[in-house]
All heavy atoms as TSV, in Angstrom:
chain	resi	resn	atom	element	x	y	z
A	1	MET	N	N	35.113	-4.046	-3.847
A	1	MET	CA	C	34.414	-5.066	-3.099
A	1	MET	C	C	33.710	-5.996	-4.087
A	1	MET	O	O	33.015	-5.547	-4.982
A	1	MET	CB	C	33.409	-4.418	-2.155
A	1	MET	CG	C	32.551	-5.407	-1.433
A	1	MET	SD	S	31.402	-4.521	-0.357
A	1	MET	CE	C	30.932	-5.842	0.673
A	2	LEU	N	N	33.876	-7.261	-3.888
A	2	LEU	CA	C	33.252	-8.261	-4.733
A	2	LEU	C	C	31.865	-8.582	-4.205
A	2	LEU	O	O	31.705	-8.953	-3.046
A	2	LEU	CB	C	34.111	-9.531	-4.757
A	2	LEU	CG	C	33.581	-10.686	-5.578
A	2	LEU	CD1	C	33.519	-10.301	-7.045
A	2	LEU	CD2	C	34.475	-11.901	-5.402
A	3	VAL	N	N	30.849	-8.396	-5.033
A	3	VAL	CA	C	29.483	-8.681	-4.624
A	3	VAL	C	C	29.038	-9.965	-5.310
A	3	VAL	O	O	28.931	-10.015	-6.527
A	3	VAL	CB	C	28.524	-7.525	-4.989
A	3	VAL	CG1	C	27.111	-7.866	-4.593
A	3	VAL	CG2	C	28.980	-6.236	-4.328
A	4	ASN	N	N	28.804	-10.978	-4.508
A	4	ASN	CA	C	28.299	-12.249	-5.015
A	4	ASN	C	C	27.369	-12.842	-3.962
A	4	ASN	O	O	27.102	-12.220	-2.929
A	4	ASN	CB	C	29.458	-13.197	-5.371
A	4	ASN	CG	C	30.375	-13.459	-4.195
A	4	ASN	OD1	O	29.947	-13.426	-3.046
A	4	ASN	ND2	N	31.630	-13.712	-4.477
A	5	SER	N	N	26.865	-14.030	-4.189
A	5	SER	CA	C	25.900	-14.617	-3.254
A	5	SER	C	C	26.508	-14.858	-1.881
A	5	SER	O	O	25.831	-14.716	-0.866
A	5	SER	CB	C	25.331	-15.916	-3.830
A	5	SER	OG	O	26.373	-16.858	-4.025
A	6	ASP	N	N	27.808	-15.198	-1.815
A	6	ASP	CA	C	28.444	-15.402	-0.512
A	6	ASP	C	C	28.539	-14.095	0.272
A	6	ASP	O	O	28.296	-14.069	1.480
A	6	ASP	CB	C	29.841	-15.995	-0.689
A	6	ASP	CG	C	29.810	-17.429	-1.193
A	6	ASP	OD1	O	28.777	-18.106	-0.988
A	6	ASP	OD2	O	30.812	-17.863	-1.783
A	7	THR	N	N	28.875	-13.015	-0.419
A	7	THR	CA	C	28.961	-11.712	0.239
A	7	THR	C	C	27.595	-11.280	0.750
A	7	THR	O	O	27.454	-10.823	1.884
A	7	THR	CB	C	29.509	-10.650	-0.731
A	7	THR	OG1	O	30.761	-11.089	-1.244
A	7	THR	CG2	C	29.682	-9.315	-0.039
A	8	LEU	N	N	26.570	-11.435	-0.070
A	8	LEU	CA	C	25.219	-11.058	0.348
A	8	LEU	C	C	24.739	-11.912	1.508
A	8	LEU	O	O	24.094	-11.416	2.437
A	8	LEU	CB	C	24.260	-11.151	-0.833
A	8	LEU	CG	C	24.525	-10.168	-1.967
A	8	LEU	CD1	C	23.590	-10.436	-3.135
A	8	LEU	CD2	C	24.383	-8.744	-1.481
A	9	ALA	N	N	25.040	-13.206	1.504
A	9	ALA	CA	C	24.657	-14.089	2.602
A	9	ALA	C	C	25.353	-13.665	3.892
A	9	ALA	O	O	24.749	-13.682	4.967
A	9	ALA	CB	C	24.993	-15.534	2.263
A	10	ALA	N	N	26.615	-13.277	3.798
A	10	ALA	CA	C	27.349	-12.829	4.983
A	10	ALA	C	C	26.743	-11.554	5.552
A	10	ALA	O	O	26.631	-11.394	6.769
A	10	ALA	CB	C	28.814	-12.620	4.636
A	11	ILE	N	N	26.333	-10.646	4.683
A	11	ILE	CA	C	25.708	-9.395	5.140
A	11	ILE	C	C	24.404	-9.704	5.861
A	11	ILE	O	O	24.132	-9.182	6.945
A	11	ILE	CB	C	25.478	-8.437	3.952
A	11	ILE	CG1	C	26.817	-7.922	3.440
A	11	ILE	CG2	C	24.570	-7.276	4.355
A	11	ILE	CD1	C	26.731	-7.174	2.129
A	12	ARG	N	N	23.582	-10.563	5.280
A	12	ARG	CA	C	22.308	-10.926	5.915
A	12	ARG	C	C	22.538	-11.628	7.246
A	12	ARG	O	O	21.831	-11.382	8.218
A	12	ARG	CB	C	21.498	-11.827	4.993
A	12	ARG	CG	C	20.910	-11.125	3.807
A	12	ARG	CD	C	20.012	-12.084	3.020
A	12	ARG	NE	N	19.770	-11.576	1.713
A	12	ARG	CZ	C	20.265	-12.089	0.593
A	12	ARG	NH1	N	21.030	-13.153	0.634
A	12	ARG	NH2	N	19.987	-11.555	-0.562
A	13	THR	N	N	23.519	-12.513	7.285
A	13	THR	CA	C	23.788	-13.279	8.498
A	13	THR	C	C	24.305	-12.383	9.610
A	13	THR	O	O	23.942	-12.550	10.776
A	13	THR	CB	C	24.815	-14.393	8.205
A	13	THR	OG1	O	24.270	-15.238	7.181
A	13	THR	CG2	C	25.089	-15.225	9.432
A	14	ASN	N	N	25.125	-11.407	9.279
A	14	ASN	CA	C	25.701	-10.527	10.292
A	14	ASN	C	C	24.758	-9.405	10.717
A	14	ASN	O	O	25.040	-8.706	11.685
A	14	ASN	CB	C	27.020	-9.943	9.797
A	14	ASN	CG	C	28.093	-11.001	9.730
A	14	ASN	OD1	O	28.159	-11.868	10.588
A	14	ASN	ND2	N	28.929	-10.949	8.713
A	15	ALA	N	N	23.648	-9.245	10.025
A	15	ALA	CA	C	22.714	-8.178	10.369
A	15	ALA	C	C	22.199	-8.351	11.791
A	15	ALA	O	O	22.027	-7.375	12.524
A	15	ALA	CB	C	21.553	-8.143	9.375
A	16	ARG	N	N	21.972	-9.574	12.217
A	16	ARG	CA	C	21.470	-9.831	13.566
A	16	ARG	C	C	22.488	-9.388	14.610
A	16	ARG	O	O	22.137	-8.768	15.613
A	16	ARG	CB	C	21.146	-11.303	13.760
A	16	ARG	CG	C	20.622	-11.612	15.155
A	16	ARG	CD	C	20.237	-13.092	15.281
A	16	ARG	NE	N	19.618	-13.356	16.551
A	16	ARG	CZ	C	20.286	-13.746	17.635
A	16	ARG	NH1	N	21.589	-13.913	17.602
A	16	ARG	NH2	N	19.650	-13.973	18.764
A	17	ALA	N	N	23.759	-9.707	14.406
A	17	ALA	CA	C	24.796	-9.332	15.367
A	17	ALA	C	C	24.904	-7.818	15.489
A	17	ALA	O	O	25.010	-7.281	16.597
A	17	ALA	CB	C	26.129	-9.936	14.960
A	18	VAL	N	N	24.851	-7.120	14.378
A	18	VAL	CA	C	24.941	-5.656	14.393
A	18	VAL	C	C	23.725	-5.071	15.109
A	18	VAL	O	O	23.840	-4.163	15.931
A	18	VAL	CB	C	25.060	-5.103	12.957
A	18	VAL	CG1	C	24.944	-3.597	12.933
A	18	VAL	CG2	C	26.364	-5.560	12.332
A	19	PHE	N	N	22.539	-5.618	14.815
A	19	PHE	CA	C	21.320	-5.127	15.457
A	19	PHE	C	C	21.382	-5.340	16.966
A	19	PHE	O	O	21.057	-4.436	17.742
A	19	PHE	CB	C	20.092	-5.828	14.876
A	19	PHE	CG	C	18.827	-5.483	15.598
A	19	PHE	CD1	C	18.168	-4.298	15.336
A	19	PHE	CD2	C	18.301	-6.342	16.552
A	19	PHE	CE1	C	17.001	-3.966	16.015
A	19	PHE	CE2	C	17.143	-6.018	17.235
A	19	PHE	CZ	C	16.492	-4.830	16.962
A	20	MET	N	N	21.792	-6.532	17.386
A	20	MET	CA	C	21.834	-6.837	18.813
A	20	MET	C	C	22.847	-5.948	19.538
A	20	MET	O	O	22.600	-5.516	20.662
A	20	MET	CB	C	22.149	-8.312	19.037
A	20	MET	CG	C	21.052	-9.252	18.546
A	20	MET	SD	S	19.413	-8.897	19.216
A	20	MET	CE	C	19.637	-9.403	20.906
A	21	GLN	N	N	23.976	-5.666	18.908
A	21	GLN	CA	C	24.969	-4.784	19.512
A	21	GLN	C	C	24.390	-3.374	19.675
A	21	GLN	O	O	24.513	-2.763	20.733
A	21	GLN	CB	C	26.237	-4.732	18.680
A	21	GLN	CG	C	27.292	-3.814	19.269
A	21	GLN	CD	C	28.539	-3.733	18.402
A	21	GLN	OE1	O	28.640	-4.389	17.383
A	21	GLN	NE2	N	29.477	-2.927	18.810
A	22	ALA	N	N	23.765	-2.864	18.631
A	22	ALA	CA	C	23.172	-1.528	18.694
A	22	ALA	C	C	22.049	-1.480	19.718
A	22	ALA	O	O	21.916	-0.505	20.464
A	22	ALA	CB	C	22.660	-1.117	17.315
A	23	LEU	N	N	21.248	-2.526	19.790
A	23	LEU	CA	C	20.166	-2.576	20.770
A	23	LEU	C	C	20.725	-2.545	22.177
A	23	LEU	O	O	20.199	-1.853	23.050
A	23	LEU	CB	C	19.314	-3.829	20.561
A	23	LEU	CG	C	18.149	-4.002	21.522
A	23	LEU	CD1	C	17.154	-2.854	21.383
A	23	LEU	CD2	C	17.463	-5.332	21.278
A	24	GLY	N	N	21.804	-3.286	22.415
A	24	GLY	CA	C	22.425	-3.288	23.735
A	24	GLY	C	C	22.928	-1.910	24.142
A	24	GLY	O	O	22.839	-1.528	25.314
A	25	GLU	N	N	23.453	-1.165	23.178
A	25	GLU	CA	C	23.942	0.178	23.469
A	25	GLU	C	C	22.798	1.162	23.732
A	25	GLU	O	O	22.931	2.084	24.518
A	25	GLU	CB	C	24.802	0.677	22.313
A	25	GLU	CG	C	26.099	-0.098	22.169
A	25	GLU	CD	C	26.851	0.230	20.890
A	25	GLU	OE1	O	26.390	1.093	20.119
A	25	GLU	OE2	O	27.898	-0.398	20.657
A	26	LEU	N	N	21.679	0.966	23.075
A	26	LEU	CA	C	20.549	1.884	23.215
A	26	LEU	C	C	19.560	1.477	24.294
A	26	LEU	O	O	18.701	2.258	24.661
A	26	LEU	CB	C	19.802	1.995	21.886
A	26	LEU	CG	C	20.533	2.700	20.760
A	26	LEU	CD1	C	19.725	2.613	19.483
A	26	LEU	CD2	C	20.798	4.139	21.115
A	27	GLN	N	N	19.663	0.269	24.784
A	27	GLN	CA	C	18.647	-0.263	25.689
A	27	GLN	C	C	18.387	0.613	26.916
A	27	GLN	O	O	17.234	0.776	27.293
A	27	GLN	CB	C	18.993	-1.679	26.115
A	27	GLN	CG	C	17.799	-2.405	26.670
A	27	GLN	CD	C	18.016	-3.898	26.714
A	27	GLN	OE1	O	19.068	-4.386	26.376
A	27	GLN	NE2	N	17.009	-4.604	27.147
A	28	PRO	N	N	19.403	1.205	27.547
A	28	PRO	CA	C	19.082	2.076	28.691
A	28	PRO	C	C	18.160	3.235	28.318
A	28	PRO	O	O	17.356	3.680	29.130
A	28	PRO	CB	C	20.449	2.588	29.140
A	28	PRO	CG	C	21.414	1.555	28.672
A	28	PRO	CD	C	20.836	1.043	27.380
A	29	GLN	N	N	18.246	3.717	27.088
A	29	GLN	CA	C	17.390	4.821	26.641
A	29	GLN	C	C	16.066	4.321	26.092
A	29	GLN	O	O	15.138	5.085	25.907
A	29	GLN	CB	C	18.108	5.618	25.554
A	29	GLN	CG	C	19.407	6.220	26.038
A	29	GLN	CD	C	20.472	6.212	24.960
A	29	GLN	OE1	O	20.242	5.793	23.847
A	29	GLN	NE2	N	21.651	6.666	25.302
A	30	MET	N	N	15.977	3.028	25.809
A	30	MET	CA	C	14.776	2.451	25.212
A	30	MET	C	C	14.191	1.386	26.134
A	30	MET	O	O	14.080	0.226	25.777
A	30	MET	CB	C	15.111	1.816	23.862
A	30	MET	CG	C	15.560	2.780	22.809
A	30	MET	SD	S	16.003	1.961	21.269
A	30	MET	CE	C	14.702	0.786	21.032
A	31	SER	N	N	13.796	1.764	27.312
A	31	SER	CA	C	13.334	0.783	28.285
A	31	SER	C	C	12.012	0.122	27.882
A	31	SER	O	O	11.678	-0.932	28.398
A	31	SER	CB	C	13.205	1.427	29.662
A	31	SER	OG	O	12.289	2.506	29.609
A	32	ASP	N	N	11.281	0.710	26.962
A	32	ASP	CA	C	9.985	0.157	26.560
A	32	ASP	C	C	10.029	-0.576	25.229
A	32	ASP	O	O	8.989	-0.832	24.632
A	32	ASP	CB	C	8.944	1.284	26.469
A	32	ASP	CG	C	8.655	1.904	27.822
A	32	ASP	OD1	O	8.819	1.206	28.837
A	32	ASP	OD2	O	8.262	3.074	27.858
A	33	TRP	N	N	11.203	-0.966	24.737
A	33	TRP	CA	C	11.306	-1.579	23.415
A	33	TRP	C	C	10.525	-2.887	23.322
A	33	TRP	O	O	10.023	-3.224	22.259
A	33	TRP	CB	C	12.758	-1.798	23.007
A	33	TRP	CG	C	13.500	-2.812	23.822
A	33	TRP	CD1	C	14.232	-2.572	24.943
A	33	TRP	CD2	C	13.589	-4.210	23.582
A	33	TRP	NE1	N	14.771	-3.722	25.418
A	33	TRP	CE2	C	14.384	-4.762	24.595
A	33	TRP	CE3	C	13.075	-5.063	22.613
A	33	TRP	CZ2	C	14.676	-6.112	24.667
A	33	TRP	CZ3	C	13.369	-6.410	22.686
A	33	TRP	CH2	C	14.163	-6.925	23.704
A	34	GLN	N	N	10.357	-3.608	24.429
A	34	GLN	CA	C	9.634	-4.885	24.369
A	34	GLN	C	C	8.131	-4.686	24.186
A	34	GLN	O	O	7.436	-5.630	23.830
A	34	GLN	CB	C	9.928	-5.713	25.604
A	34	GLN	CG	C	11.351	-6.224	25.621
A	34	GLN	CD	C	11.683	-7.012	26.867
A	34	GLN	OE1	O	11.157	-6.726	27.926
A	34	GLN	NE2	N	12.543	-7.997	26.725
A	35	LYS	N	N	7.638	-3.484	24.384
A	35	LYS	CA	C	6.223	-3.207	24.158
A	35	LYS	C	C	5.894	-3.143	22.665
A	35	LYS	O	O	4.747	-3.332	22.285
A	35	LYS	CB	C	5.822	-1.895	24.818
A	35	LYS	CG	C	5.858	-1.938	26.327
A	35	LYS	CD	C	5.482	-0.601	26.911
A	35	LYS	CE	C	5.558	-0.627	28.417
A	35	LYS	NZ	N	5.262	0.680	29.017
A	36	ILE	N	N	6.899	-2.864	21.826
A	36	ILE	CA	C	6.646	-2.708	20.392
A	36	ILE	C	C	7.370	-3.757	19.553
A	36	ILE	O	O	7.400	-3.653	18.339
A	36	ILE	CB	C	7.043	-1.298	19.910
A	36	ILE	CG1	C	8.537	-1.038	20.160
A	36	ILE	CG2	C	6.188	-0.239	20.592
A	36	ILE	CD1	C	9.062	0.189	19.477
A	37	SER	N	N	7.973	-4.746	20.197
A	37	SER	CA	C	8.705	-5.758	19.449
A	37	SER	C	C	8.468	-7.142	20.045
A	37	SER	O	O	7.914	-7.272	21.128
A	37	SER	CB	C	10.208	-5.442	19.445
A	37	SER	OG	O	10.698	-5.494	20.760
A	38	THR	N	N	8.887	-8.144	19.327
A	38	THR	CA	C	8.784	-9.520	19.772
A	38	THR	C	C	10.177	-10.106	19.879
A	38	THR	O	O	10.987	-9.939	18.976
A	38	THR	CB	C	7.956	-10.359	18.764
A	38	THR	OG1	O	6.682	-9.739	18.621
A	38	THR	CG2	C	7.788	-11.780	19.243
A	39	VAL	N	N	10.443	-10.785	20.987
A	39	VAL	CA	C	11.752	-11.396	21.201
A	39	VAL	C	C	11.709	-12.833	20.696
A	39	VAL	O	O	10.816	-13.599	21.066
A	39	VAL	CB	C	12.130	-11.368	22.697
A	39	VAL	CG1	C	13.449	-12.086	22.929
A	39	VAL	CG2	C	12.192	-9.944	23.196
A	40	PHE	N	N	12.630	-13.172	19.830
A	40	PHE	CA	C	12.783	-14.537	19.347
A	40	PHE	C	C	14.172	-15.020	19.736
A	40	PHE	O	O	15.166	-14.424	19.334
A	40	PHE	CB	C	12.637	-14.608	17.815
A	40	PHE	CG	C	11.246	-14.353	17.337
A	40	PHE	CD1	C	10.883	-13.099	16.895
A	40	PHE	CD2	C	10.310	-15.354	17.347
A	40	PHE	CE1	C	9.596	-12.851	16.458
A	40	PHE	CE2	C	9.020	-15.121	16.907
A	40	PHE	CZ	C	8.666	-13.868	16.465
A	41	ASN	N	N	14.236	-16.060	20.525
A	41	ASN	CA	C	15.527	-16.619	20.907
A	41	ASN	C	C	16.056	-17.500	19.789
A	41	ASN	O	O	15.303	-18.076	19.021
A	41	ASN	CB	C	15.396	-17.426	22.191
A	41	ASN	CG	C	15.043	-16.546	23.367
A	41	ASN	OD1	O	15.533	-15.438	23.471
A	41	ASN	ND2	N	14.180	-17.037	24.232
A	42	SER	N	N	17.371	-17.618	19.714
A	42	SER	CA	C	18.012	-18.408	18.683
A	42	SER	C	C	19.031	-19.331	19.324
A	42	SER	O	O	19.721	-18.951	20.265
A	42	SER	CB	C	18.703	-17.491	17.674
A	42	SER	OG	O	19.447	-18.259	16.768
A	43	ASP	N	N	19.119	-20.541	18.808
A	43	ASP	CA	C	20.132	-21.466	19.307
A	43	ASP	C	C	21.174	-21.770	18.233
A	43	ASP	O	O	21.895	-22.747	18.312
A	43	ASP	CB	C	19.497	-22.760	19.817
A	43	ASP	CG	C	18.646	-23.445	18.770
A	43	ASP	OD1	O	18.559	-22.939	17.642
A	43	ASP	OD2	O	18.062	-24.500	19.082
A	44	THR	N	N	21.257	-20.887	17.229
A	44	THR	CA	C	22.244	-21.055	16.167
A	44	THR	C	C	23.278	-19.938	16.248
A	44	THR	O	O	23.058	-18.923	16.894
A	44	THR	CB	C	21.585	-21.030	14.776
A	44	THR	OG1	O	20.990	-19.739	14.572
A	44	THR	CG2	C	20.521	-22.100	14.640
A	45	SER	N	N	24.390	-20.134	15.576
A	45	SER	CA	C	25.452	-19.126	15.602
A	45	SER	C	C	25.199	-17.992	14.609
A	45	SER	O	O	25.883	-16.981	14.642
A	45	SER	CB	C	26.795	-19.773	15.294
A	45	SER	OG	O	26.773	-20.322	13.992
A	46	GLY	N	N	24.228	-18.138	13.730
A	46	GLY	CA	C	23.934	-17.106	12.745
A	46	GLY	C	C	22.494	-17.164	12.307
A	46	GLY	O	O	21.816	-18.173	12.470
A	47	GLU	N	N	22.017	-16.068	11.778
A	47	GLU	CA	C	20.648	-15.963	11.279
A	47	GLU	C	C	20.696	-15.531	9.820
A	47	GLU	O	O	21.572	-14.786	9.421
A	47	GLU	CB	C	19.852	-14.928	12.075
A	47	GLU	CG	C	19.768	-15.203	13.550
A	47	GLU	CD	C	18.942	-16.425	13.878
A	47	GLU	OE1	O	18.034	-16.762	13.110
A	47	GLU	OE2	O	19.218	-17.043	14.909
A	48	SER	N	N	19.731	-15.976	9.043
A	48	SER	CA	C	19.626	-15.572	7.647
A	48	SER	C	C	18.229	-15.007	7.410
A	48	SER	O	O	17.230	-15.672	7.681
A	48	SER	CB	C	19.867	-16.780	6.728
A	48	SER	OG	O	19.687	-16.402	5.397
A	49	TYR	N	N	18.180	-13.767	6.933
A	49	TYR	CA	C	16.909	-13.083	6.713
A	49	TYR	C	C	16.632	-12.850	5.233
A	49	TYR	O	O	15.991	-11.881	4.859
A	49	TYR	CB	C	16.902	-11.752	7.468
A	49	TYR	CG	C	17.040	-11.930	8.962
A	49	TYR	CD1	C	18.247	-11.722	9.595
A	49	TYR	CD2	C	15.959	-12.332	9.715
A	49	TYR	CE1	C	18.378	-11.895	10.965
A	49	TYR	CE2	C	16.075	-12.513	11.081
A	49	TYR	CZ	C	17.290	-12.295	11.700
A	49	TYR	OH	O	17.406	-12.471	13.043
A	50	ASN	N	N	17.112	-13.744	4.384
A	50	ASN	CA	C	16.911	-13.540	2.953
A	50	ASN	C	C	15.445	-13.676	2.546
A	50	ASN	O	O	15.064	-13.248	1.476
A	50	ASN	CB	C	17.794	-14.467	2.137
A	50	ASN	CG	C	17.609	-15.919	2.490
A	50	ASN	OD1	O	16.916	-16.250	3.440
A	50	ASN	ND2	N	18.234	-16.793	1.746
A	51	TRP	N	N	14.610	-14.223	3.381
A	51	TRP	CA	C	13.187	-14.340	3.086
A	51	TRP	C	C	12.479	-12.984	3.119
A	51	TRP	O	O	11.367	-12.840	2.630
A	51	TRP	CB	C	12.501	-15.287	4.068
A	51	TRP	CG	C	12.706	-14.888	5.513
A	51	TRP	CD1	C	13.701	-15.306	6.331
A	51	TRP	CD2	C	11.898	-13.996	6.286
A	51	TRP	NE1	N	13.581	-14.717	7.572
A	51	TRP	CE2	C	12.479	-13.918	7.567
A	51	TRP	CE3	C	10.757	-13.258	6.024
A	51	TRP	CZ2	C	11.947	-13.129	8.583
A	51	TRP	CZ3	C	10.235	-12.476	7.034
A	51	TRP	CH2	C	10.827	-12.423	8.294
A	52	LEU	N	N	13.124	-11.965	3.694
A	52	LEU	CA	C	12.497	-10.652	3.761
A	52	LEU	C	C	12.339	-10.003	2.396
A	52	LEU	O	O	11.427	-9.227	2.184
A	52	LEU	CB	C	13.313	-9.725	4.662
A	52	LEU	CG	C	13.259	-10.018	6.153
A	52	LEU	CD1	C	14.246	-9.130	6.885
A	52	LEU	CD2	C	11.864	-9.830	6.687
A	53	GLY	N	N	13.234	-10.330	1.483
A	53	GLY	CA	C	13.168	-9.715	0.166
A	53	GLY	C	C	13.593	-8.261	0.215
A	53	GLY	O	O	14.095	-7.768	1.219
A	54	ALA	N	N	13.376	-7.570	-0.847
A	54	ALA	CA	C	13.750	-6.159	-0.933
A	54	ALA	C	C	12.596	-5.287	-0.457
A	54	ALA	O	O	11.435	-5.537	-0.781
A	54	ALA	CB	C	14.120	-5.805	-2.371
A	55	ALA	N	N	12.905	-4.286	0.306
A	55	ALA	CA	C	11.886	-3.348	0.772
A	55	ALA	C	C	11.673	-2.276	-0.294
A	55	ALA	O	O	12.609	-1.903	-0.995
A	55	ALA	CB	C	12.327	-2.695	2.076
A	56	PRO	N	N	10.449	-1.780	-0.423
A	56	PRO	CA	C	10.216	-0.699	-1.391
A	56	PRO	C	C	10.942	0.557	-0.935
A	56	PRO	O	O	11.229	0.725	0.247
A	56	PRO	CB	C	8.693	-0.518	-1.354
A	56	PRO	CG	C	8.261	-1.075	-0.055
A	56	PRO	CD	C	9.237	-2.151	0.300
A	57	PRO	N	N	11.221	1.462	-1.859
A	57	PRO	CA	C	11.921	2.693	-1.474
A	57	PRO	C	C	11.055	3.554	-0.558
A	57	PRO	O	O	9.828	3.533	-0.640
A	57	PRO	CB	C	12.176	3.391	-2.813
A	57	PRO	CG	C	11.165	2.823	-3.745
A	57	PRO	CD	C	10.903	1.428	-3.281
A	58	MET	N	N	11.721	4.303	0.313
A	58	MET	CA	C	10.994	5.194	1.216
A	58	MET	C	C	10.558	6.433	0.455
A	58	MET	O	O	11.239	6.890	-0.465
A	58	MET	CB	C	11.884	5.591	2.387
A	58	MET	CG	C	12.285	4.427	3.244
A	58	MET	SD	S	13.297	4.962	4.620
A	58	MET	CE	C	12.049	5.141	5.866
A	59	GLN	N	N	9.407	6.950	0.842
A	59	GLN	CA	C	8.920	8.180	0.236
A	59	GLN	C	C	8.074	8.937	1.243
A	59	GLN	O	O	7.581	8.364	2.208
A	59	GLN	CB	C	8.119	7.884	-1.030
A	59	GLN	CG	C	6.914	6.998	-0.812
A	59	GLN	CD	C	6.254	6.613	-2.129
A	59	GLN	OE1	O	6.855	6.689	-3.180
A	59	GLN	NE2	N	5.008	6.191	-2.058
A	60	GLU	N	N	7.928	10.203	1.010
A	60	GLU	CA	C	7.163	11.047	1.915
A	60	GLU	C	C	5.675	10.706	1.824
A	60	GLU	O	O	5.141	10.472	0.743
A	60	GLU	CB	C	7.373	12.509	1.530
A	60	GLU	CG	C	6.643	13.472	2.422
A	60	GLU	CD	C	6.860	14.916	2.001
A	60	GLU	OE1	O	7.639	15.153	1.058
A	60	GLU	OE2	O	6.243	15.790	2.601
A	61	TRP	N	N	5.015	10.680	2.984
A	61	TRP	CA	C	3.568	10.475	2.997
A	61	TRP	C	C	2.911	11.820	2.733
A	61	TRP	O	O	2.999	12.744	3.526
A	61	TRP	CB	C	3.094	9.967	4.348
A	61	TRP	CG	C	3.435	8.544	4.624
A	61	TRP	CD1	C	3.992	7.645	3.766
A	61	TRP	CD2	C	3.249	7.858	5.847
A	61	TRP	NE1	N	4.164	6.441	4.381
A	61	TRP	CE2	C	3.715	6.541	5.660
A	61	TRP	CE3	C	2.727	8.210	7.074
A	61	TRP	CZ2	C	3.676	5.586	6.661
A	61	TRP	CZ3	C	2.694	7.261	8.072
A	61	TRP	CH2	C	3.149	5.969	7.865
A	62	LYS	N	N	2.220	11.924	1.620
A	62	LYS	CA	C	1.571	13.190	1.284
A	62	LYS	C	C	0.088	13.162	1.621
A	62	LYS	O	O	-0.437	14.090	2.205
A	62	LYS	CB	C	1.789	13.510	-0.188
A	62	LYS	CG	C	3.250	13.766	-0.486
A	62	LYS	CD	C	3.471	14.154	-1.906
A	62	LYS	CE	C	4.954	14.412	-2.114
A	62	LYS	NZ	N	5.273	14.771	-3.454
A	63	ASP	N	N	-0.595	12.113	1.236
A	63	ASP	CA	C	-2.024	12.014	1.521
A	63	ASP	C	C	-2.330	10.720	2.270
A	63	ASP	O	O	-2.678	10.727	3.424
A	63	ASP	CB	C	-2.841	12.054	0.227
A	63	ASP	CG	C	-2.730	13.408	-0.453
A	63	ASP	OD1	O	-2.655	14.427	0.250
A	63	ASP	OD2	O	-2.711	13.442	-1.689
A	64	LYS	N	N	-2.176	9.607	1.572
A	64	LYS	CA	C	-2.497	8.311	2.163
A	64	LYS	C	C	-1.280	7.395	2.084
A	64	LYS	O	O	-0.453	7.533	1.193
A	64	LYS	CB	C	-3.669	7.667	1.428
A	64	LYS	CG	C	-4.951	8.434	1.546
A	64	LYS	CD	C	-6.063	7.714	0.829
A	64	LYS	CE	C	-7.355	8.496	0.966
A	64	LYS	NZ	N	-8.469	7.816	0.325
A	65	ARG	N	N	-1.207	6.467	3.015
A	65	ARG	CA	C	-0.119	5.495	2.990
A	65	ARG	C	C	-0.336	4.504	1.867
A	65	ARG	O	O	-1.461	4.146	1.538
A	65	ARG	CB	C	-0.064	4.729	4.308
A	65	ARG	CG	C	0.467	5.556	5.430
A	65	ARG	CD	C	0.618	4.706	6.638
A	65	ARG	NE	N	-0.526	4.968	7.494
A	65	ARG	CZ	C	-0.786	4.333	8.605
A	65	ARG	NH1	N	-0.015	3.364	9.005
A	65	ARG	NH2	N	-1.817	4.634	9.332
A	66	LYS	N	N	0.745	4.052	1.283
A	66	LYS	CA	C	0.690	3.037	0.249
A	66	LYS	C	C	1.211	1.734	0.854
A	66	LYS	O	O	2.409	1.611	1.116
A	66	LYS	CB	C	1.536	3.434	-0.960
A	66	LYS	CG	C	1.033	4.662	-1.655
A	66	LYS	CD	C	1.925	5.010	-2.830
A	66	LYS	CE	C	1.436	6.270	-3.503
A	66	LYS	NZ	N	2.286	6.654	-4.612
A	67	LEU	N	N	0.338	0.816	1.108
A	67	LEU	CA	C	0.716	-0.461	1.717
A	67	LEU	C	C	0.887	-1.518	0.647
A	67	LEU	O	O	0.026	-2.357	0.418
A	67	LEU	CB	C	-0.346	-0.889	2.737
A	67	LEU	CG	C	-0.608	0.101	3.865
A	67	LEU	CD1	C	-1.753	-0.365	4.743
A	67	LEU	CD2	C	0.640	0.320	4.681
A	68	ASN	N	N	1.999	-1.465	-0.037
A	68	ASN	CA	C	2.279	-2.460	-1.054
A	68	ASN	C	C	3.776	-2.646	-1.195
A	68	ASN	O	O	4.561	-1.868	-0.661
A	68	ASN	CB	C	1.667	-2.076	-2.397
A	68	ASN	CG	C	2.215	-0.761	-2.926
A	68	ASN	OD1	O	3.132	-0.193	-2.371
A	68	ASN	ND2	N	1.637	-0.273	-4.006
A	69	GLY	N	N	4.174	-3.677	-1.870
A	69	GLY	CA	C	5.580	-3.900	-2.135
A	69	GLY	C	C	6.292	-4.727	-1.082
A	69	GLY	O	O	7.479	-4.963	-1.206
A	70	LEU	N	N	5.604	-5.164	-0.036
A	70	LEU	CA	C	6.224	-6.022	0.982
A	70	LEU	C	C	5.795	-7.457	0.778
A	70	LEU	O	O	4.703	-7.731	0.286
A	70	LEU	CB	C	5.821	-5.568	2.389
A	70	LEU	CG	C	6.293	-4.181	2.803
A	70	LEU	CD1	C	5.723	-3.842	4.172
A	70	LEU	CD2	C	7.805	-4.107	2.832
A	71	ARG	N	N	6.667	-8.386	1.166
A	71	ARG	CA	C	6.303	-9.807	1.060
A	71	ARG	C	C	5.391	-10.186	2.197
A	71	ARG	O	O	5.413	-9.675	3.253
A	71	ARG	CB	C	7.554	-10.670	1.132
A	71	ARG	CG	C	8.302	-10.689	-0.132
A	71	ARG	CD	C	9.414	-11.683	-0.004
A	71	ARG	NE	N	10.016	-11.817	-1.319
A	71	ARG	CZ	C	10.982	-12.655	-1.581
A	71	ARG	NH1	N	11.469	-13.404	-0.656
A	71	ARG	NH2	N	11.482	-12.744	-2.779
C-alpha cells in the first residue's frame, strides 16, 4: 500500500462515511446517543478531519488522568 498525502486525505475523508454506517447499524441499541453527542449536518460530499491531529497513545489509568497531548 502506498502511503502519501492523497492516501491519508482519502482515509480522513472516508472516516465520516464509515462512522455514519456503523452508527446506523448500532442506533437501535444506542437510543440515547444524542444525549452524549452533537449532531452536525453537512452539505458536502466529504468531510476532512485533518485538524484533529494525532491522538496520544492509550494507557491504563492507574492514579490520575493525564489530560495532555490533544489539540
